[in-house]
C-alpha atoms as one frame of an Amber mdcrd trajectory, in Angstrom:
protein
 -89.006  13.191   2.613 -92.154  14.881   1.325 -95.167  14.249   3.607 -97.083
  12.568   0.802 -94.435   9.865   0.617 -94.564   8.907   4.277 -96.431   5.858
   5.565 -99.951   6.707   6.689-101.352   5.352   9.955-105.063   5.482  10.741
-105.806   6.250  14.393-108.194   8.228  16.605-108.025  11.597  18.338-107.241
  11.479  22.097-109.617  14.217  23.211-113.420  14.210  23.563-115.862  11.341
  23.164-116.703  12.162  19.536-113.929   9.705  18.618-112.703  11.389  15.458
-110.585   9.390  13.081-107.180  10.840  12.206-104.446   9.929   9.773-100.871
  10.195  11.013 -97.604  10.499   9.153 -94.369  10.390  11.142 -91.442  12.354
   9.710 -88.767  10.039  11.084 -87.429  12.740  13.389 -90.054  12.613  16.128
 -92.559  14.854  14.340 -96.055  13.980  13.209 -98.472  15.290  10.606-102.139
  14.909  11.582-105.199  15.140   9.347-108.841  14.166   9.680-109.699  10.706
   8.362-112.321  11.151   5.639-113.366   7.510   5.975-114.106   7.531   9.696
-117.867   7.610  10.355-117.621   9.925  13.373-115.993  12.921  11.719-115.773
  12.172   7.972-112.520  14.117   7.766-113.479  16.990  10.073-111.351  17.983
  13.054-111.530  20.710  15.688-108.750  23.129  16.639-107.359  20.669  19.192
-107.285  17.848  16.670-105.564  19.985  14.043-102.859  20.887  16.587-102.109
  17.313  17.662 -98.841  17.246  15.745 -97.541  20.040  17.986 -98.094  17.979
  21.143 -95.618  15.168  20.474 -91.961  15.278  21.428 -89.643  14.553  24.309
 -89.501  17.986  25.953 -91.362  17.096  29.148 -91.556  13.317  28.831 -90.951
  10.880  31.636 -88.471   8.473  30.057 -87.575   6.105  32.912 -89.133   4.929
  36.182 -88.388   7.044  39.235 -88.481   5.947  42.856 -88.484   8.832  45.323
 -87.176  11.088  42.588 -84.314   8.836  41.486 -84.301   7.118  38.111 -84.263
   3.345  38.232 -85.037   0.353  36.032 -88.398  -1.304  35.494 -87.445  -4.394
  37.475 -86.647  -2.438  40.635 -89.644  -0.128  40.301 -92.252  -2.817  39.653
 -90.845  -5.119  42.299 -91.371  -2.285  44.756 -94.918  -1.593  43.525 -95.918
  -5.266  43.695 -94.346  -5.728  47.122 -95.896  -2.628  48.674 -99.365  -3.458
  47.336 -99.070  -7.098  48.432 -97.815  -6.133  51.901-100.576  -3.573  52.336
-103.231  -6.108  51.323-101.775  -8.740  53.633-101.777  -6.368  56.603-104.926
  -4.332  56.019-107.036  -6.277  53.518-107.811  -5.715  49.836-109.946  -2.639
  50.465-106.871  -0.778  51.765-105.602  -0.264  48.206-107.096   1.601  45.244
-106.629   2.408  41.561-107.748   5.731  40.079-107.674   5.544  36.298-108.767
   7.557  33.286-111.087   7.846  30.298-107.946   8.485  28.269-106.710   4.927
  28.784-107.362   2.491  25.966-109.892  -0.303  26.429-107.112  -2.873  26.766
-105.472  -0.820  29.531-108.793  -0.486  31.324-109.529  -4.194  31.014-106.273
  -5.328  32.618-106.453  -2.791  35.453-110.055  -3.770  36.246-109.259  -7.473
  36.112-106.293  -7.034  38.457-108.225  -5.051  41.038-111.650  -6.711  41.007
-110.742 -10.271  40.083-107.390 -10.840  41.769-106.807  -8.244  44.474-110.511
  -8.767  45.237-111.608  -5.177  45.814-113.779  -2.895  43.713-111.702   0.138
  44.692-111.033   1.091  41.095-112.669   4.240  39.824-112.042   6.617  36.987
-112.069  10.296  36.196-115.072   9.430  34.039-116.925   9.512  37.365-116.581
  13.279  37.050-118.202  13.507  33.628-120.776  10.814  32.842-121.556   8.676
  35.905-125.029  10.222  36.190-125.804   9.101  32.654-124.705   5.563  33.492
-126.969   5.548  36.547-129.899   7.053  34.659-129.570   4.567  31.811-129.427
   1.646  34.212-132.490   2.827  36.131-134.562   3.340  32.976-133.236   0.722
  30.562-131.788  -1.906  32.896-128.439  -1.336  31.203-125.981   1.425  30.410
-126.989   1.647  26.768-126.716   4.599  24.405-129.738   4.014  22.150-128.849
   6.020  19.055-126.042   7.049  16.732-124.503  10.269  15.462-126.525   9.906
  12.278-129.620  10.759  14.317-128.359  14.346  14.668-128.585  14.696  10.904
-131.923  12.903  10.604-133.736  14.776  13.378-136.127  17.646  12.778-135.539
  19.013  16.289-132.353  18.744  18.367-132.470  19.795  22.009-129.053  20.514
  23.508-129.218  20.619  27.280-126.178  21.183  29.458-124.011  20.816  26.365
-121.846  23.512  24.793-121.424  21.379  21.702-119.585  24.093  19.751-116.662
  24.104  22.189-116.765  20.702  23.867-117.734  18.453  20.921-116.940  20.710
  17.953-117.162  18.096  15.213-120.678  17.097  16.269-121.512  20.810  16.294
-120.200  21.045  12.726-122.336  18.079  11.678-125.410  19.590  13.332-124.802
  23.034  11.817-124.498  21.434   8.377-127.766  19.546   8.917-129.488  22.747
   9.967-128.274  24.498   6.831-129.249  21.574   4.577-132.628  20.565   5.959
-133.761  23.261   8.391-133.274  21.321  11.626-134.656  23.262  14.586-132.350
  23.629  17.571-133.096  24.453  21.206-130.237  25.152  23.625-130.924  24.810
  27.357-128.072  26.362  29.331-127.851  29.047  32.038-125.044  30.674  30.042
-125.138  31.935  26.483-122.477  29.801  24.815-121.069  29.574  21.315-123.585
  26.804  20.626-126.418  29.349  20.864-125.189  30.777  17.560-127.276  28.176
  15.704-130.170  27.970  18.176-133.759  28.829  17.305-134.441  29.111  21.028
-132.101  29.555  23.994-133.558  28.714  27.396-131.280  30.315  30.003-132.727
  28.484  32.979-131.555  28.941  36.565-128.767  26.492  37.486-130.049  23.160
  38.751-133.660  23.514  37.576-133.502  21.013  34.700-135.774  18.492  36.426
-138.540  21.066  36.785-138.268  21.964  33.097-138.468  18.371  31.852-141.092
  17.376  34.419-143.133  20.262  33.069-142.594  18.931  29.559-143.744  15.455
  30.619-146.938  16.881  32.102-147.511  19.063  29.024-147.163  16.069  26.705
-149.837  14.200  28.688-152.182  17.153  28.909-151.925  17.872  25.184-152.316
  14.345  23.879-148.730  14.056  22.607-147.888  10.701  24.202-147.454   7.328
  22.523-150.079   5.484  24.540-149.365   2.125  22.919-145.640   2.346  23.660
-146.346   3.328  27.268-148.815   0.472  27.696-146.742  -2.239  26.058-143.147
  -1.256  26.829-142.932   0.786  30.056-143.897   0.774  33.711-144.378   3.593
  36.205-146.303   6.078  34.099-148.948   7.092  36.650-146.482   7.791  39.466
-144.211   9.630  37.069-146.998  11.843  35.800-148.205  12.608  39.332-144.688
  13.582  40.381-144.028  15.598  37.228-147.275  17.521  37.620-146.213  18.669
  41.079-143.221  20.658  39.771-143.724  24.175  38.478-141.495  24.820  35.447
-141.532  28.535  36.197-139.050  27.792  38.983-136.561  27.766  36.109-136.845
  31.552  35.909-137.764  31.300  32.233-140.486  33.330  30.568-143.667  31.250
  30.379-143.903  31.995  26.651-140.453  30.506  26.014-141.306  27.440  28.074
-144.524  26.938  26.125-142.732  27.418  22.811-140.220  24.720  23.720-142.964
  22.361  24.854-144.914  22.928  21.657-141.853  22.289  19.501-141.107  19.035
  21.334-144.720  17.858  21.262-145.134  18.573  17.541-141.850  17.031  16.360
-141.617  13.263  16.223-138.014  13.214  15.059-136.495  14.773  18.176-133.059
  14.092  19.648-132.101  15.399  23.093-128.344  15.714  23.533-127.064  16.102
  27.078-123.666  16.340  28.681-121.873  17.782  31.711-124.398  20.487  32.491
-126.833  17.676  33.246-124.433  15.098  34.684-122.302  17.230  37.014-124.946
  17.732  39.666-126.150  16.313  42.952-129.378  15.670  41.028-127.645  14.523
  37.851-129.233  11.085  37.697-132.700  12.544  38.212-132.025  15.068  35.435
-131.079  12.224  33.110-134.203  10.270  33.984-136.413  13.334  33.539-135.105
  13.548  29.960-135.471   9.809  29.347-139.030   9.915  30.687-140.066  12.343
  27.950-138.585  10.202  25.193-139.997   6.969  26.554-143.475   8.422  27.001
-143.494   9.558  23.360-141.897   6.363  22.021-139.115   8.509  20.553-136.229
   6.193  21.150-134.125   3.855  19.055-135.486   5.066  15.725-133.860   7.235
  13.053-133.672  10.866  14.115-135.037  10.408  17.599-133.868   9.543  21.089
-131.936  10.736  24.132-128.199  11.020  23.453-125.435  11.373  26.027-122.197
  12.760  24.583-119.198  11.796  26.687-116.366  14.063  27.640-113.396  11.737
  27.179-112.077   9.647  24.292-112.658   6.301  25.965-115.200   6.947  28.681
-117.363   4.352  26.926-114.561   1.784  26.825-114.127   2.281  30.546-117.808
   1.601  31.071-117.555  -1.544  28.940-114.637  -2.968  30.925-115.985  -2.173
  34.385-113.728   0.788  35.069-116.254   2.275  37.494-116.244   1.131  41.114
-119.848  -0.052  40.983-119.677  -2.071  37.740-118.248  -5.336  36.447-116.709
  -5.846  33.037-118.998  -6.218  30.001-121.786  -4.137  31.599-122.364  -6.893
  34.160-123.692  -6.031  37.616-121.412  -6.107  40.619-124.462  -6.535  42.829
-125.478  -9.768  41.027-124.094 -13.009  42.490-124.723 -14.725  39.148-122.740
 -12.100  37.249-119.888 -12.122  39.774-119.671 -15.901  39.580-119.639 -15.810
  35.772-116.785 -13.294  35.659-114.786 -15.084  38.353-115.148 -18.360  36.493
-114.128 -16.790  33.193-111.057 -15.184  34.759-110.299 -18.261  36.880-109.597
 -15.781  39.640-109.041 -16.611  43.315-111.629 -14.062  44.451-113.986 -11.461
  43.039-115.128  -8.136  44.417-118.616  -8.689  45.793-119.674  -5.149  46.615
-119.145  -1.732  45.034-115.901   0.002  45.779-115.216   3.592  46.673-116.251
   6.113  44.065-113.886   8.968  43.204-114.836  11.531  45.851-115.212   8.877
  48.546-111.946   7.271  47.457-109.890  10.407  47.998-111.704  11.095  51.243
-110.711   7.595  52.387-107.117   8.276  51.347-107.128  11.463  53.402-108.536
   9.567  56.391-105.846   6.890  56.125-108.164   4.041  55.129-106.515   3.695
  51.703-102.822   3.065  52.209-101.604   2.295  48.689-102.826   4.183  45.620
-102.118   3.825  41.890-103.113   6.744  39.643-102.916   6.221  35.886-103.172
   8.831  33.127-104.982  11.544  35.086-104.353  14.538  37.332-106.755  14.422
  40.313-104.748  16.931  42.366-106.207  19.504  39.964-109.371  17.991  38.493
-111.122  16.596  41.574-113.503  18.773  43.591-112.007  20.140  46.791-108.695
  19.869  44.965-106.614  21.212  47.842-107.847  18.429  50.113-107.234  15.848
  47.370-103.693  17.098  46.900-103.095  16.852  50.660-104.559  13.333  50.735
-102.288  12.085  47.944 -99.274  13.672  49.609-100.113  11.932  52.901-100.824
   8.500  51.381 -98.172   6.011  52.565 -97.504   4.762  49.024 -98.541   6.419
  45.766 -97.764   5.243  42.241 -98.394   7.464  39.221 -98.248   6.203  35.617
 -98.082   9.087  33.164 -96.214  10.580  30.230 -94.715  13.483  32.190 -93.371
  14.113  35.686 -94.555  17.739  35.475 -98.134  17.545  36.715 -99.493  18.475
  40.105-100.234  14.803  40.791 -96.973  13.351  39.476 -95.025  15.593  41.830
 -96.713  13.828  44.770 -95.789  10.261  43.736 -93.418   7.883  45.486 -93.050
   5.932  42.245 -93.370   7.419  38.767 -93.840   5.012  35.865 -93.306   6.179
  32.263 -96.310   5.305  30.120 -96.748   5.592  26.393 -98.871   8.472  25.147
-101.123   9.144  22.214 -99.326   8.481  18.943 -97.450   5.611  20.612-100.283
   3.594  22.158-101.835   0.565  20.483-105.374  -0.595  21.177-109.021   0.439
  20.914-111.374   3.142  22.119-115.165   3.422  22.009-116.829   6.732  21.240
-120.184   8.153  22.346-122.234   6.283  19.737-120.727   2.860  20.561-118.205
   2.844  17.699-115.033   0.913  18.493-111.988   2.345  16.722-108.347   1.448
  16.659-105.783   3.771  18.134-102.557   2.874  16.344 -98.976   3.950  16.969
 -97.125   6.125  14.502 -94.187   6.835  16.821 -91.918   4.512  18.778 -92.228
   4.507  22.558 -89.595   6.929  23.880 -86.998   5.938  26.426 -88.258   3.155
  28.678 -91.953   4.040  28.316 -94.363   1.088  28.299 -98.051   0.638  27.539
-100.342   0.943  30.557-101.788  -2.556  30.085 -98.264  -3.989  30.110 -97.412
  -2.166  33.347-100.535  -3.430  35.137-100.016  -6.942  33.778 -96.381  -7.003
  34.902 -97.401  -6.067  38.441-100.102  -8.759  38.341 -97.482 -11.354  37.442
 -95.147 -10.125  40.192 -97.989 -10.447  42.695 -98.219 -14.138  41.839-100.866
 -14.344  39.093 -98.575 -15.269  36.242-100.957 -17.082  33.902-103.827 -14.624
  34.274-101.665 -11.684  33.198 -99.437 -13.355  30.669-100.363 -10.967  27.867
 -98.001 -10.294  25.013-100.091  -7.930  22.887-103.222  -5.788  23.030-104.800
  -8.208  20.547-104.836 -10.962  23.181-106.518  -8.645  25.663-109.131  -7.511
  23.164-110.010 -11.102  22.268-110.454 -11.934  25.959-112.584  -8.821  26.460
-114.755  -9.787  23.482-115.121 -13.370  24.725-116.251 -12.182  28.146-118.829
  -9.947  26.461-120.292 -13.095  24.890-120.995 -14.432  28.368-122.634 -11.107
  29.197-124.771 -11.430  26.066-125.923 -14.872  27.108-126.839 -13.422  30.493
-129.110 -10.949  28.730-126.865  -7.888  28.764-126.542  -5.289  26.031-122.771
  -5.206  25.555-121.832  -8.115  23.312-118.933  -8.015  20.855-118.403 -11.763
  20.853-118.364 -11.659  17.053-114.874 -10.163  17.419-113.570 -12.734  19.891
-111.745 -14.747  17.242-110.056 -11.866  15.458-106.635 -12.803  14.163-103.709
 -10.518  14.867-103.942  -9.286  11.293-107.695  -8.662  11.571-107.176  -6.692
  14.781-104.490  -4.619  13.124-106.781  -3.677  10.258-110.020  -3.447  12.281
-112.230  -0.729  10.824-114.478   1.452  13.024-117.198  -0.916  14.261-120.317
  -0.078  16.230-121.370  -2.591  18.845-123.113  -4.942  19.366-121.229  -7.385
  17.145-122.575 -10.925  17.400-123.308 -13.834  15.106-126.765 -12.382  14.463
-126.404  -8.613  14.848-124.012  -5.781  14.050-124.396  -2.166  15.144-127.613
  -0.252  14.769-129.828   1.329  17.407-131.304  -0.043  20.617-134.881  -0.046
  21.901-136.719   0.753  18.683-138.456  -2.615  19.172-139.548  -1.645  22.682
-137.440  -4.350  24.342-135.228  -3.310  27.245-132.746  -5.029  29.567-134.897
  -5.003  32.685-136.194  -8.298  34.146-139.598  -7.842  32.488-138.207  -6.262
  29.317-139.968  -2.941  29.971-138.412   0.477  30.407-138.867   2.205  33.737
-140.459   5.635  33.859-138.982   7.175  37.005-140.803   9.710  39.174-138.226
  12.395  39.955-138.629  15.772  41.613-136.922  19.121  41.486-134.386  19.810
  44.204-132.026  22.726  44.587-128.240  22.297  44.292-126.519  21.033  47.423
-124.956  24.353  48.437-127.305  27.230  49.184-126.334  30.793  48.392-125.995
  33.088  51.387-124.966  36.689  52.114-121.432  35.385  52.636-121.407  33.411
  49.351-123.980  35.117  47.114-122.824  33.869  43.689-123.189  30.458  42.090
-120.091  29.467  40.105-120.395  27.490  36.880-117.250  25.680  35.689-116.354
  24.028  32.415-114.051  23.965  29.392-112.746  26.422  26.859-112.695  25.859
  23.117-109.019  25.048  22.615-107.907  23.383  25.854-108.416  19.928  27.281
-108.653  18.863  30.920-105.520  20.046  32.769-103.599  20.964  29.606-100.989
  18.201  29.958-101.245  17.733  26.183-102.974  20.817  24.741-100.647  23.077
  26.715 -97.808  21.828  24.508 -99.381  23.347  21.374 -98.712  27.110  21.222
-101.578  27.819  18.829-104.105  26.470  21.351-103.142  29.147  23.877-103.543
  32.068  21.486-107.278  32.449  21.985-107.640  32.407  25.775-104.167  32.441
  27.271-105.156  32.961  30.876-107.653  31.660  33.459-110.659  33.939  33.675
-113.924  34.706  35.406-116.739  35.457  32.973-119.156  37.719  34.827-122.273
  39.691  33.903-121.848  43.495  33.608-124.335  44.141  36.437-122.431  41.862
  38.795-119.129  43.410  37.709-120.442  46.905  38.326-121.763  45.975  41.763
-118.369  44.541  42.678-116.354  47.380  41.193-114.769  45.091  38.604-113.606
  46.333  35.236-112.534  44.240  32.235-109.003  42.807  32.696-109.065  43.351
  36.473-108.202  40.434  38.702-110.873  38.993  40.984-110.428  36.914  44.100
-113.048  34.165  44.150-113.679  32.422  47.467-115.730  29.362  48.359-116.055
  27.670  51.742-113.167  25.420  50.650-110.663  27.474  48.705-109.623  30.590
  46.839-108.702  31.399  43.245-107.509  34.549  41.499-108.914  34.973  37.988
-108.829  37.572  35.210-112.147  39.392  34.811-114.000  38.927  31.532-117.171
  41.047  31.572-119.843  39.537  29.357-123.616  39.389  29.114-123.189  35.709
  28.150-122.902  34.940  31.880-126.252  35.241  33.658-126.598  37.610  36.577
-125.414  35.928  39.758-123.829  32.973  37.940-120.256  33.623  36.771-118.286
  31.050  34.815-114.667  29.890  35.112-112.728  27.243  33.149-111.127  24.342
  34.992-107.919  23.823  32.963-105.229  25.694  34.873-102.950  23.934  37.336
-100.083  24.456  39.733 -97.830  24.128  36.699 -99.570  26.834  34.657-101.386
  29.197  37.077-101.166  28.033  40.710-103.473  30.735  42.079-106.212  29.794
  39.583-106.949  26.121  40.337-110.725  26.363  39.998-111.603  22.919  41.364
-110.184  24.045  44.706-113.425  26.036  44.941-115.772  23.121  44.177-117.363
  21.231  47.061-117.226  17.403  47.044-121.027  17.099  47.079-122.210  13.990
  45.207-125.262  12.719  43.434-126.501  10.023  45.856-127.163   7.568  43.021
-124.246   8.122  40.649-121.576   9.496  42.952-120.886  12.277  40.459-119.835
  15.584  41.999-121.635  18.869  41.510-119.258  21.035  39.469-121.736  23.563
  38.057-123.255  25.153  41.143-120.650  26.016  43.782-121.360  29.009  46.005
-118.699  31.711  46.024-117.916  35.240  47.074-116.135  37.586  44.675-114.064
  40.675  45.341-111.640  42.817  43.429-108.053  41.712  43.866-106.155  44.946
  44.422-102.732  44.097  43.133 -99.927  46.537  43.731 -98.719  45.993  40.161
 -99.527  44.056  37.001 -97.170  42.604  34.431 -96.833  40.879  31.086 -93.706
  38.969  30.078 -92.354  37.031  27.121 -89.226  34.904  27.074 -87.371  32.358
  24.995 -86.801  30.153  28.055 -89.412  29.138  30.619 -89.769  31.951  33.190
 -90.422  31.162  36.844 -92.042  33.670  39.186 -92.639  33.812  42.913 -95.493
  36.314  42.985 -99.112  36.316  44.120-100.488  35.653  40.649 -98.986  34.310
  37.448-100.236  32.386  34.427 -97.835  30.942  31.864 -98.363  29.434  28.399
 -96.208  28.484  25.448 -95.772  30.513  22.295 -94.230  29.466  18.991 -90.936
  31.073  20.023 -90.980  30.563  23.789 -93.334  31.603  26.573 -95.705  34.365
  27.624 -96.758  35.156  31.139 -99.223  37.330  33.014 -98.181  38.462  36.486
 -99.421  40.486  39.453 -97.979  41.209  42.865 -99.035  42.637  46.190 -96.533
  45.451  46.394 -94.488  47.254  43.778 -90.835  46.387  43.431 -88.018  48.929
  43.913 -85.751  47.141  41.464 -87.538  45.928  38.333 -84.240  45.101  36.642
 -83.317  42.716  39.443 -86.825  41.243  39.412 -86.649  40.684  35.655 -83.225
  39.015  35.900 -84.578  36.585  38.477 -87.742  35.985  36.460 -85.826  35.175
  33.282 -82.658  33.748  34.879 -80.614  36.265  32.894 -77.669  38.336  34.115
 -77.272  40.675  31.138 -78.157  44.348  31.140 -81.635  45.098  29.720 -82.964
  48.072  27.840 -85.181  49.922  30.323 -87.907  52.543  30.099 -89.518  53.672
  33.351 -91.988  56.361  34.353 -92.204  56.897  38.089 -95.248  59.130  37.738
 -97.344  56.410  36.084 -95.604  53.482  37.752 -94.764  51.826  34.449 -91.601
  49.962  33.529 -90.568  48.242  30.307 -87.512  46.040  30.046 -86.059  44.085
  27.132 -83.162  41.598  27.158 -81.315  40.796  23.952 -78.663  38.270  23.031
 -75.279  39.091  21.503 -76.876  39.411  18.051 -79.531  41.851  19.171 -82.336
  39.294  19.101 -84.991  39.534  21.774 -84.518  37.011  24.601 -87.102  38.326
  27.053 -89.242  41.350  27.813 -91.236  42.559  30.797 -93.955  45.225  30.926
 -95.125  46.543  34.310 -97.947  48.897  35.315-100.146  49.909  38.199-103.120
  48.736  36.148-103.376  45.728  33.826-100.874  46.532  31.103-102.121  47.367
  27.624 -99.741  45.970  25.038-100.056  44.114  21.729 -99.492  40.743  23.349
 -99.513  38.483  20.297 -97.210  40.900  18.470 -94.700  41.006  21.327 -94.778
  37.230  21.802 -93.899  36.810  18.128 -90.762  38.990  18.520 -88.889  36.447
  20.641 -85.759  35.473  18.711 -86.213  38.437  16.339 -84.336  41.726  16.185
 -85.557  43.652  19.204 -85.706  47.175  17.853 -88.923  48.888  18.899 -90.101
  46.163  21.290 -90.472  48.623  24.169 -93.068  50.517  22.136 -95.297  47.508
  22.872 -97.024  47.693  19.483 -96.169  47.117  15.813 -93.875  49.664  14.216
 -95.084  52.385  11.896 -98.120  51.456   9.875 -97.750  47.723  10.479-101.158
  46.339  11.454-101.821  44.897  14.902-103.859  41.720  14.336-105.280  41.952
  17.851-106.196  39.099  20.181-106.394  35.741  18.411-109.884  34.546  17.537
-109.074  31.683  15.137-106.495  29.379  16.706-106.128  27.238  13.593-104.840
  30.049  11.382-103.859  32.673  13.978-106.284  35.368  12.796-106.878  38.171
  15.289-109.879  40.304  16.166-108.514  43.462  14.533-107.953  41.628  11.256
-111.534  40.367  11.337-112.925  43.800  12.164-110.983  45.346   9.300-112.433
  42.741   6.943-115.941  43.422   8.252-115.425  47.149   7.670-114.295  46.398
   4.114-116.734  43.615   3.194-119.732  44.236   5.424-121.399  41.915   7.939
-121.132  38.822   5.758-119.693  35.974   7.801-118.690  33.792   4.853-116.953
  36.653   3.018-115.096  37.755   6.164-113.961  34.196   6.858-112.897  33.545
   3.273-110.995  36.826   3.110-109.100  36.329   6.377-108.768  32.535   6.473
-110.505  32.429   9.857-113.234  29.886  10.535-112.540  27.854   7.409-110.450
  25.065   8.944-112.355  23.558  11.859-115.020  26.251  12.113-115.120  26.278
  15.929-114.431  30.014  16.013-117.287  30.981  13.694-119.740  31.737  16.539
-117.224  34.158  18.035-116.579  35.758  14.629-120.340  36.172  14.192-120.578
  37.860  17.589-117.612  40.099  16.796-119.149  41.188  13.478-122.512  41.738
  15.141-121.013  44.021  17.799-119.056  45.871  15.102-122.191  46.382  13.013
-124.109  47.740  16.001-121.269  50.127  16.822-121.031  51.295  13.190-124.780
  51.940  13.125-124.580  53.912  16.378-121.837  56.089  14.973
């Protein structure tokens, strides 16, 4: 059937907190067509490269289709009986705090609600935390300290209404690409000024009027300096301070004590930023992981909030502080109490009144009365044997937690571990005693809340495969088996949502911000057709901004200005560990690649884990581009490909956190990160680890492609999918005497390959073909990193293999070069040829090649490529 004739389902993207609307069309054979929803307020039809590739991530190839107990498939009845019994027995013997749930910002709100209710209201412990602790807990803590509630004041529309947007600790172009697109369009249309504050030059700097490359961890000093400057230059809103805040004098005294030059920035750039902020009423400050992921993350947040509160720039069109979340339903998790120190509906776990209200509403036998263990502390407790039964849902902490090697060991040693997920092939799933098959995106049914408080439906377009069940149904079934039949007698996500909305009404009456009680009586049909809706939703109010009226959720209704001071990151550099490692995301991958790794196009751009390092540092270490580097911290080691770039500041290299034991076991970056926490938020410091770096002197280097998944037992390998199979980078300690035998083992093939070897240069090239002469696998070996046309060779799998050992296109056929645009597969050489033909005109180059015209996320890189080409042409 033609795609236009298929039923259309409106849903939401499962990646970042932008919450883009998508339209889905199933083809009836397990496939899915995905497009941006033009009617969704978050993206208005736009998508990023990851969103455009969503259709490539569905299928049954690596799905978990039935429960497994100790590796053996079983039925749901046997598996859940075991889970309920082991949790009940553990609680009976050791108390409720001996068990824990670790959940995910990729769960739907209904899933989160049931899990939180089961743990806090019926098991009676607050030992439920979420991977959102790793990305936005400092924002939650900062909001609560300043506003009395975890409230995002503004909306996405403010980005387009502001005259100045400050992006701090946020690589919007790669991590929230659709918001970047909206901001870039606003800049083009109305001249919005943009300041980027980030130690590293990122793609976002492409549209910046000013880039402040401050030293890592010095954000508080910069914003304290801004606060003092605003006071000294008469740029405060004195009436707002007087009538709607407390703590100004102490805050000013503390701010004045910090010297902003500790940031390492030029005083002229600091002054320019301060002048821009002071002179521009319509200012939005966007912040994300570069602020949150710090042992001073909460103080950084409050330093930003202080500046907006003192100028009254909050809750009004085009102005305010704005936290953009990293996960699709981090906000829904906050709303349902998914964090260990919160109750559902933004109620306070420390409040006896709030606890009593929730317990009464749930009619529960007990209620958690104190905060539970936060993520880092939870896995430490597991390792120490204090947590004896653990349930992990929809996340991969054996890779993503700091001190990942210790976390992996803790999970392995836990007496009983349950993992609910869509695949058994993650580092964490391989450690489970019980694996439970959960539904994934495209199959799930419920709601999510994005970064600007918009609740959207996530609807199924595909049937649940095998025996997979929704996460809320799994938690509810265990709750019933533990004896709480009525409390967990849910039959649909609609029932859960109505209960969640009703509880929020109680929170509203208790003076809290989160109130969607206007949705508590939704019919099943109304829930099914629910349009994107920004909370609050009550009988008297719907959506809008918070705090423009100067009323906050503190006991006296005033915002708190918080005196905060600059402190260095937890780990100090030393002669043994002289570099400070920054970690983060790449443009086309997501978390630990459980989903994005299924889409071949998303691995075209950066197919391998890497260490981005400044040329001066590389030269001092004897590192050349494409070398391998061994990176050591006090906790672990990683081997990463060297990417020499002036975008990384001197002394502060960068590495992405996506690769796992399944994709590049020697490159698990979070094994390097110390479990040092913000004392207020419990969020770990992922941007300022201390490391040593040295050249990894491999005895040989290799590149391989294959139709079937290759498996290597060598010191270093990194493997990703291609459209026709797989590609793989390899390196080993010592050269092999029999490359043919090595290749046969690598590819699990016993046929005779074509072989070219050169003993003098230490190179070997091998190609395996099938009976029809089509390429099945190829291996290229050298004493140095091998230089081959990788994308070209990867595309030859399944094709006639003539000429493959030449390692480049035949004759005059063009080599497109490394992929720059993942959406359309356009390579660097193609773009350079267009620039040579058309000149340094970005729009003409993009239109001619088809690059940068789909999602636009690659346009900063294309601009940089053209710029370097133009400089080289001029020099010649």
